[in-house]
N, C-alpha and C positions, 0 to 999 in steps of 0.2 A: 504494500500500500504506500509506504513511504517513497518507494522508487517511482511509482506512478505519479505521485504528487509532485515530486521533484522534476520529473520529465515534463509534466504539464506546465509547471512554472518556467522552466527553461525554454520550452517551446513558445510560451506566451511572450517572454522577454525578447527572444530572438525575432519574433514577428513584429513586436513593438519597435525594436531597433531598426529593422529593415524598412518598416513603414516610415519612420522618422527620416531615414537617409533619403528615401524617395521624395519626401516632402521638401527637404532641404534642396535636393537637386532641382525639383520643380520651381522652388522659389528662386534659385540661382538662374535658371533658364528664363524665368519671367523677368527678373531684373535685367538680364542681358538684352532681352527683347525690348524692354522699356527704354534702356539706354540707347539701343540702336534706333528706336523711333525718335527719341529726343535728338540724337545726332542728325537724323534725316531732317527733322523739323528745323534744327538750327542751320543746317546747310541751305535749306530752302529760304529761310529768313535772310541769311547772309547774301544769297544770290539776289534776292529782291532788293536788299540794301545796296548791293553793288550796282544794280541797274538804276536805282534812284540816284546814287552818287554820280554815275556816268551821265545821266540826264542833267544833273546839276552842273557838272563840268562843261557839258555841251552848251548849256544856257549861258554860263560865264564866258565861254569862248565866243558865243554869238554876241554877247554884250560888248566884249572887247572889239570885235569886228565892227559893230555898229558905232562905237566910239571913234574908230579910225585912228588918227594920229593923236587923239586927245589922251595923253598918258600923264597921270598925276606925277609931277616932279617931287622928289624928296629933298629935304634940306640936309646938307652935308657940312658939318662944322669943320673948322681948320684942323682941330686935333683928331678928328675921325669919329666914326660911328659904326657900330655893328648893326646889321639889319636882320631881324628874326621875325617873320620869314624874310628870305632874301627878296630883293627887288630886281626889276629888269634893268639892263644897261641904259635903256632909253630914259629911265626915270632919274638918273643922276645928272647933275649939272655939268656943263662943258668945263674942262680943265681939272676935274676931280681925279684923284688917284684912287683906283679901285682894284679889288681882287676879282679877277675874271675867271669864274668857274661856271660859265654859262649864264648864271645869274649873279647878282652882286650881294655878298653877305657882309662886306666891309668896304667903306670908302672914306676918304679924307681929302681936304682941299690942298694941303701941303704935302710934298713928297716925303719929307722926313727921311727915314732910313730906307724907304722903298720896299718894305716888307710888311705883309699882312700880319698883324698881331694875333689874329684868330687861327691861321693855318700855316704861317711862315712862307706863303707863296710870294713871288715878286709882284708888286703892284704895277698896273698899267695906267697911263693917263688917257682920259677921254678927250680926244681932239674934237675940234669944231666940226669936222667932217665925218665923225663916227656915225656909222649907220645903225639903224635899229636892228634888233635880233631878226635873223632870217635873211637879211640883206648882206651882201659881201662887203666887208670892211676893207679899207686900204691896208696893205701890208706895212709892217714896221720896217721892211727891208727895201725902202724906196731907193731907186738908183741901181739896183741889180736884180737879176732874175734867178730863180731857183730851178 
């Protein structure tokens, strides 16, 4: 009798343990599925956000085109100024010394040591004939060909 009771108890415990393991596996699978759904939703939201950002960028570009040559000039002090965010070359005044990295992140009116304090690049001076971005500017190598 004792043996049968022990056998029944062990069998019950093993069934209980197996059932709990399956329940945990099911919970883990459910959590993985929920995480995958959230990831898909987040990706869809990001894609929609990117489309909205692209439309906003296009609208800004259209506004710039509509403005034409009307570019807001920035003030550049003698001792220099860092621009964050960077500004376009066309926005700095003639005669200014600037760090040319496609856009201008630092400019000053006096040459000083001729080096950008932000990135240590050599400064260039904006000449009166400096073209706006996208137009071909005159070479600094006037008088000889490359």
